[in-house]
C-alpha positions as CSV (number, residue, x, y, z in Angstrom):
1,M,-31.8,-120.5,-20.4
2,R,-36.0,-123.3,-18.3
3,L,-42.7,-129.8,-17.2
4,H,-40.2,-132.4,-17.5
5,S,-41.0,-143.9,-22.4
6,F,-38.6,-145.1,-20.2
7,F,-34.7,-145.9,-21.5
8,M,-34.6,-148.5,-23.5
9,A,-31.8,-151.2,-23.7
10,V,-30.1,-149.7,-20.7
11,S,-29.3,-151.2,-17.7
12,A,-30.8,-150.3,-14.1
13,L,-27.8,-148.7,-12.7
14,V,-27.5,-146.7,-16.0
15,V,-31.5,-145.4,-15.3
16,A,-30.6,-144.3,-11.9
17,A,-27.6,-142.4,-12.9
18,A,-29.2,-140.7,-15.3
19,V,-32.5,-139.7,-13.9
20,V,-30.6,-138.3,-10.8
21,V,-28.2,-136.1,-12.7
22,A,-31.3,-134.7,-14.3
23,C,-31.3,-130.9,-14.5
24,A,-34.8,-129.3,-13.3
25,P,-35.8,-125.7,-13.6
26,A,-33.0,-122.6,-12.3
27,A,-34.5,-121.5,-9.4
28,P,-33.8,-117.8,-9.3
29,P,-30.3,-115.8,-10.4
30,T,-28.1,-115.3,-7.5
31,P,-26.1,-111.7,-8.3
32,T,-22.6,-111.5,-9.4
33,A,-20.7,-109.0,-11.1
34,K,-21.4,-108.1,-14.8
35,P,-18.9,-109.4,-17.1
36,T,-18.0,-107.9,-20.2
37,A,-20.2,-109.4,-23.3
38,P,-19.3,-112.6,-25.5
39,A,-17.1,-111.6,-28.4
40,G,-18.4,-113.2,-32.0
41,T,-21.6,-112.5,-33.6
42,A,-24.7,-114.5,-32.6
43,A,-26.9,-115.5,-34.9
44,P,-30.4,-116.6,-33.7
45,T,-32.3,-119.3,-35.6
46,A,-35.8,-120.3,-36.6
47,A,-32.0,-118.3,-2.7
48,P,-31.7,-118.8,0.3
49,T,-28.8,-121.2,1.4
50,A,-31.1,-124.4,3.4
51,A,-29.3,-125.4,6.5
52,P,-26.7,-128.3,5.7
53,T,-27.7,-131.6,6.1
54,K,-25.3,-134.6,5.2
55,A,-25.4,-135.4,1.2
56,A,-26.6,-138.1,-0.5
57,A,-23.4,-140.7,-2.2
58,A,-23.5,-140.0,-5.6
59,P,-24.2,-143.4,-7.4
60,T,-21.3,-145.4,-9.5
61,A,-21.6,-144.2,-13.6
62,P,-20.7,-146.8,-15.8
63,A,-17.0,-146.4,-17.8
64,S,-18.0,-145.4,-21.1
65,P,-15.3,-146.1,-23.6
66,A,-15.9,-143.5,-26.1
67,S,-15.5,-140.7,-23.3
68,A,-13.3,-141.7,-20.6
69,G,-10.0,-139.7,-19.9
70,S,-10.7,-138.1,-23.4
71,T,-9.1,-134.8,-24.2
72,L,-10.3,-131.9,-26.1
73,V,-7.4,-129.7,-27.9
74,A,-8.5,-126.4,-28.6
75,A,-6.8,-124.8,-31.9
76,K,-5.1,-120.9,-31.3
77,A,-6.9,-118.8,-34.5
78,A,-6.2,-116.0,-35.7
79,S,-9.9,-114.3,-35.7
80,A,-12.9,-115.2,-34.4
81,P,-15.8,-118.0,-36.4
82,K,-19.4,-116.5,-37.1
83,I,-21.4,-118.8,-35.2
84,D,-24.0,-119.1,-37.4
85,G,-24.7,-123.1,-36.8
86,D,-23.1,-123.8,-40.3
87,P,-19.8,-125.9,-39.7
88,G,-18.6,-125.6,-43.2
89,D,-16.6,-122.6,-41.7
90,S,-12.7,-122.4,-42.4
91,D,-11.8,-121.8,-39.3
92,W,-13.4,-124.8,-37.4
93,A,-10.7,-126.5,-39.9
94,K,-8.0,-125.9,-37.7
95,A,-9.1,-127.9,-35.1
96,Q,-9.1,-132.0,-34.4
97,P,-13.1,-133.1,-33.2
98,T,-13.2,-135.2,-30.1
99,T,-15.5,-137.7,-29.9
100,I,-17.8,-138.2,-26.3
101,R,-20.6,-140.9,-26.0
102,V,-23.2,-139.9,-23.6
103,A,-26.0,-142.8,-22.5
104,G,-28.9,-143.3,-20.4
105,G,-31.2,-141.0,-22.1
106,Q,-34.8,-140.5,-22.7
107,G,-35.6,-141.2,-26.6
108,L,-32.2,-141.1,-28.6
109,A,-31.3,-144.2,-30.7
110,N,-30.9,-147.0,-27.7
111,G,-30.9,-143.7,-25.2
112,S,-27.6,-142.7,-26.5
113,T,-25.3,-141.0,-29.3
114,D,-21.9,-139.3,-29.9
115,V,-20.9,-135.9,-29.8
116,T,-18.4,-134.9,-31.9
117,I,-16.9,-131.2,-30.8
118,K,-14.4,-129.3,-31.7
119,A,-13.1,-126.1,-30.0
120,I,-10.7,-122.6,-31.0
121,Y,-9.4,-119.4,-29.1
122,T,-8.7,-116.1,-30.3
123,T,-6.2,-114.0,-27.8
124,D,-9.4,-113.2,-25.8
125,S,-12.2,-116.1,-26.5
126,I,-13.0,-119.1,-26.9
127,Y,-15.4,-121.2,-29.3
128,F,-16.9,-124.6,-29.3
129,L,-18.5,-127.0,-32.4
130,A,-20.8,-129.7,-31.2
131,Q,-22.3,-132.0,-33.1
132,W,-24.8,-135.3,-32.3
133,A,-27.8,-137.0,-34.0
134,D,-31.2,-136.8,-32.6
135,P,-34.4,-138.5,-34.6
136,T,-36.4,-135.8,-33.8
137,Q,-36.3,-131.5,-33.3
138,S,-38.5,-130.7,-30.9
139,Y,-39.4,-127.6,-30.3
140,R,-42.9,-128.0,-28.8
141,R,-42.5,-127.1,-25.6
142,F,-46.0,-127.3,-23.2
143,P,-47.7,-124.9,-25.9
144,W,-51.3,-124.1,-25.6
145,Q,-54.5,-125.9,-27.9
146,K,-57.3,-124.0,-28.6
147,Q,-60.5,-126.7,-27.7
148,A,-63.7,-127.7,-29.9
149,D,-65.7,-125.7,-26.9
150,G,-63.1,-122.2,-27.3
151,S,-61.0,-122.8,-24.4
152,W,-57.8,-123.7,-24.0
153,K,-55.4,-126.7,-22.7
154,Q,-52.1,-126.4,-22.4
155,L,-50.6,-129.5,-23.7
156,I,-48.3,-130.9,-20.8
157,T,-48.5,-134.9,-19.6
158,N,-46.3,-134.4,-16.3
159,S,-46.8,-131.8,-13.9
160,N,-43.5,-133.1,-11.9
161,G,-40.5,-131.8,-13.5
162,D,-40.6,-135.3,-15.9
163,E,-41.9,-134.2,-19.7
164,N,-41.5,-136.1,-22.2
165,Q,-43.3,-135.2,-24.9
166,Y,-43.9,-131.9,-24.9
167,Y,-40.6,-130.4,-24.7
168,E,-37.4,-129.5,-26.2
169,D,-34.4,-130.2,-26.9
170,K,-31.5,-129.5,-24.8
171,F,-27.5,-129.8,-24.7
172,A,-25.7,-129.3,-21.0
173,M,-21.9,-128.7,-20.3
174,I,-20.6,-128.8,-16.8
175,W,-17.0,-127.6,-15.5
176,N,-14.7,-128.1,-12.4
177,I,-14.3,-124.2,-11.3
178,N,-10.3,-123.9,-10.6
179,D,-10.8,-127.7,-9.5
180,S,-12.7,-127.0,-6.3
181,I,-15.4,-129.9,-7.1
182,K,-13.4,-132.9,-5.4
183,G,-13.8,-136.4,-7.8
184,F,-15.1,-134.5,-10.5
185,N,-11.8,-134.8,-13.1
186,Q,-12.6,-138.2,-12.5
187,Q,-16.0,-139.2,-12.0
188,G,-17.0,-136.0,-13.6
189,C,-20.9,-134.6,-13.0
190,M,-22.0,-137.2,-11.0
191,V,-20.1,-136.4,-8.0
192,T,-23.1,-133.4,-7.8
193,C,-26.1,-135.6,-8.0
194,H,-28.1,-137.2,-5.4
195,L,-31.1,-139.4,-5.0
196,G,-34.1,-138.9,-3.3
197,E,-34.1,-135.3,-1.3
198,G,-37.9,-134.7,-2.2
199,K,-37.8,-134.9,-5.5
200,P,-38.1,-138.3,-7.5
201,Y,-35.0,-137.9,-9.6
202,G,-32.8,-136.2,-6.5
203,N,-31.1,-132.6,-6.4
204,K,-27.4,-131.8,-7.5
205,Y,-24.8,-130.1,-5.3
206,T,-21.3,-129.8,-4.4
207,A,-20.0,-131.8,-1.1
208,S,-18.9,-128.7,0.6
209,A,-18.3,-124.7,0.5
210,G,-16.5,-123.1,-1.9
211,D,-16.7,-126.4,-4.6
212,L,-18.4,-124.4,-7.4
213,G,-19.8,-125.9,-11.2
214,D,-20.0,-123.5,-13.7
215,I,-23.0,-125.0,-16.1
216,W,-24.0,-124.1,-20.0
217,H,-27.2,-124.7,-20.6
218,W,-28.4,-124.7,-24.3
219,K,-32.2,-125.2,-24.5
220,S,-33.3,-125.1,-28.2
221,V,-36.6,-123.1,-27.6
222,R,-35.9,-120.8,-24.6
223,T,-32.1,-119.8,-25.3
224,G,-31.8,-121.3,-28.6
225,S,-34.3,-119.0,-30.1
226,V,-32.0,-115.7,-29.1
227,G,-29.1,-117.2,-29.7
228,Q,-27.8,-118.2,-26.6
229,F,-27.2,-120.2,-23.7
230,D,-28.3,-120.1,-20.1
231,D,-24.9,-119.3,-18.0
232,Q,-26.2,-121.5,-14.4
233,F,-24.0,-122.6,-11.9
234,V,-23.9,-125.3,-9.0
235,D,-22.7,-124.5,-5.2
236,D,-23.3,-126.8,-2.1
237,T,-26.9,-125.4,-1.3
238,R,-29.0,-128.1,0.0
239,Y,-32.6,-129.0,-0.9
240,D,-34.9,-127.1,0.8
241,K,-38.7,-127.4,0.2
242,D,-39.6,-124.0,1.0
243,K,-35.8,-122.4,1.1
244,A,-34.1,-123.9,-1.6
245,P,-36.0,-126.0,-4.1
246,E,-33.6,-126.1,-7.0
247,A,-30.8,-127.2,-3.8
248,G,-27.2,-126.2,-5.4
249,R,-28.6,-125.5,-9.2
250,K,-28.6,-121.7,-9.5
251,S,-28.7,-119.2,-12.5
252,D,-25.9,-116.3,-12.5
253,A,-26.7,-112.7,-12.4
254,K,-29.5,-111.2,-15.2
255,T,-29.7,-107.4,-15.7
256,A,-32.6,-107.9,-17.7
257,G,-34.2,-110.6,-20.4
258,G,-34.9,-114.0,-20.6
259,Y,-38.2,-116.7,-20.5
260,A,-41.7,-116.4,-18.9
261,D,-44.8,-119.0,-19.5
262,N,-47.1,-117.0,-21.6
263,I,-49.9,-117.4,-19.1
264,S,-53.1,-115.2,-18.4
265,D,-54.1,-113.9,-15.7
266,D,-56.6,-116.0,-14.8
267,K,-54.1,-119.2,-15.9
268,K,-56.9,-120.5,-18.2
269,G,-55.1,-119.9,-21.7
270,P,-51.9,-117.8,-22.4
271,K,-52.2,-114.2,-22.7
272,F,-49.7,-113.2,-25.7
273,A,-49.5,-114.2,-29.1
274,L,-47.4,-114.1,-32.0
275,P,-48.0,-111.2,-34.7
276,D,-51.2,-111.4,-36.2
277,N,-52.4,-114.1,-34.0
278,K,-50.8,-116.3,-36.1
279,P,-50.2,-120.2,-34.5
280,A,-47.3,-121.6,-33.8
281,P,-44.9,-122.3,-35.2
282,P,-42.3,-120.9,-34.3
283,Y,-43.0,-122.4,-30.2
284,W,-41.5,-119.3,-28.8
285,I,-42.7,-115.8,-28.8
286,K,-40.1,-113.3,-29.0
287,D,-41.2,-110.5,-26.0
288,A,-40.4,-107.8,-28.4
289,E,-43.0,-109.3,-30.7
290,K,-45.7,-110.0,-28.6
291,V,-49.3,-109.6,-28.9
292,A,-52.5,-109.6,-27.0
293,I,-54.3,-113.1,-27.9
294,D,-57.5,-113.3,-30.0
295,S,-59.1,-116.7,-29.4
296,S,-61.5,-115.5,-32.2
297,K,-58.3,-115.5,-34.6
298,Y,-57.8,-119.6,-33.8
299,K,-60.0,-122.6,-34.8
300,A,-59.9,-125.8,-32.8
301,N,-56.3,-127.5,-32.3
302,D,-54.2,-124.5,-33.5
303,E,-52.1,-124.0,-30.9
304,V,-50.1,-120.9,-29.2
305,P,-46.6,-121.0,-27.8
306,G,-46.4,-121.3,-24.3
307,I,-43.1,-119.0,-23.7
308,L,-42.2,-115.5,-23.7
309,V,-38.0,-115.5,-24.6
310,S,-35.4,-112.7,-25.1
311,P,-31.7,-112.2,-24.4
312,F,-30.3,-112.3,-21.1
313,T,-28.1,-109.3,-20.7
314,G,-25.3,-109.4,-17.9
315,D,-23.3,-112.6,-16.2
316,R,-26.1,-114.8,-17.4
317,G,-26.0,-114.2,-21.0
318,D,-22.4,-114.8,-21.4
319,I,-22.5,-117.3,-23.4
320,A,-23.8,-116.6,-27.9
321,S,-25.3,-119.2,-29.5
322,A,-26.7,-120.7,-33.0
323,H,-28.1,-123.6,-34.5
324,S,-29.2,-126.1,-37.1
325,Y,-30.7,-129.0,-37.2
326,K,-30.4,-131.3,-40.8
327,D,-30.8,-135.3,-41.6
328,G,-31.4,-136.0,-37.9
329,K,-28.4,-134.3,-36.8
330,W,-27.7,-131.0,-34.2
331,T,-24.9,-128.7,-35.1
332,L,-24.6,-126.3,-32.2
333,E,-21.9,-123.4,-32.0
334,W,-21.2,-121.1,-29.3
335,G,-19.0,-118.6,-27.6
336,R,-17.9,-116.5,-24.6
337,K,-14.5,-114.6,-23.3
338,L,-11.3,-116.8,-22.0
339,D,-12.3,-114.4,-18.7
340,T,-15.5,-113.4,-17.9
341,G,-14.5,-111.7,-14.2
342,S,-17.3,-114.2,-13.0
343,K,-17.1,-115.7,-9.5
344,T,-19.1,-118.2,-11.1
345,D,-17.8,-119.2,-14.4
346,V,-14.9,-120.8,-15.5
347,Q,-12.0,-118.2,-16.4
348,F,-9.6,-119.7,-19.1
349,T,-6.8,-117.6,-17.8
350,D,-3.9,-119.6,-17.6
351,L,-3.7,-121.9,-21.2
352,S,-0.8,-124.4,-19.5
353,K,-3.3,-126.3,-17.9
354,G,-6.3,-128.7,-18.6
355,Y,-9.9,-127.6,-17.7
356,F,-12.5,-130.3,-17.0
357,F,-15.8,-130.8,-17.8
358,G,-19.1,-132.8,-18.7
359,V,-21.6,-133.7,-21.6
360,A,-25.5,-134.6,-21.7
361,V,-27.6,-134.0,-24.0
362,F,-31.2,-133.9,-23.8
363,D,-34.0,-135.3,-26.3
364,N,-37.1,-133.7,-25.3
365,S,-37.2,-134.5,-22.2
366,Q,-37.2,-132.0,-19.1
367,V,-35.0,-134.0,-17.2
368,R,-33.8,-137.5,-18.9
369,H,-30.8,-137.3,-19.8
370,A,-27.9,-139.1,-21.9
371,F,-24.9,-138.0,-20.3
372,E,-20.7,-138.2,-20.1
373,S,-19.6,-141.1,-18.4
374,G,-16.2,-139.7,-16.7
375,A,-15.1,-136.1,-17.3
376,T,-12.8,-134.9,-20.6
377,Q,-10.2,-132.5,-20.2
378,L,-10.0,-129.4,-22.3
379,T,-6.4,-128.3,-23.4
380,F,-5.2,-125.1,-25.2
381,A,-2.5,-125.7,-28.4
382,K,0.2,-123.4,-28.3
């Protein structure tokens, strides 16, 4: 699963590249076939296409020695690991880690961090474990705050999709579906990024019809709270302010669930509250547990979550996840079927070939993420 200081000790070229690949909120889902639910146990923790225009050339990303040309080998396992955010599961001892450097992001240490990632697979599913350093655990995404005069104020510093204070931590991968995106296997997701075009930090889309990328987007508040990734995709749709404001970035189909803003009908405060009208944290309200807001239960500076959440069902909910945060480090586990049956998903049906992906990390940032230069290849051990 869903607004949005500047980079420290990072070159102007890296800054330009990082903001270009920024991931804005996804557009409404495009219907696709409903796949089989992912294997493993998910343990939750606390548009119409615009008329084609000429694509802007993606900027060239700086080389990253820690990740350029790297390979992640998925080890074969007899059974699925428990998806619980605990890296101590014995299944993970079978897999060799690969380290991917991501750079050019907001926050983090000098705008960069190393993502250590492992993969294992069974007869029908694939699983991943990733860890990365992040100095802050960020959950405080656009909360409502009670004011001294009794009114409510939503905490937000940038309404143009570039929030870097009141937001959530995120992690993302983009996969080249059927090697359809030319240049992706060498340059990574930079080939889908385009400057300008109606937005201060650009848009994401592929060059030609039929070029598809699978986006796996973990959002610590909006989807991590219900034990999922947000399964999305990118195609060749060009930006159009009215018809395609998110350009090629789209969400897979869902049959139910998801997240929605917690806002009253008059847009002056929250509409719902946590059980018993307790103030935040947590900074999300599970839809099944929401209660009507009673402002009399809150004192000045108390906060109420700005988002309602529930698990996706259907294609958009393919990827189960769990996470933990300890000693300045995120641990994230996730898994899905090798073959989901969806045309907007990468399908791992041929275990003799390689599959290319890129990685990005968001530190309390809506769009200014640290990203991998180039792409990493996933292969399968026999």
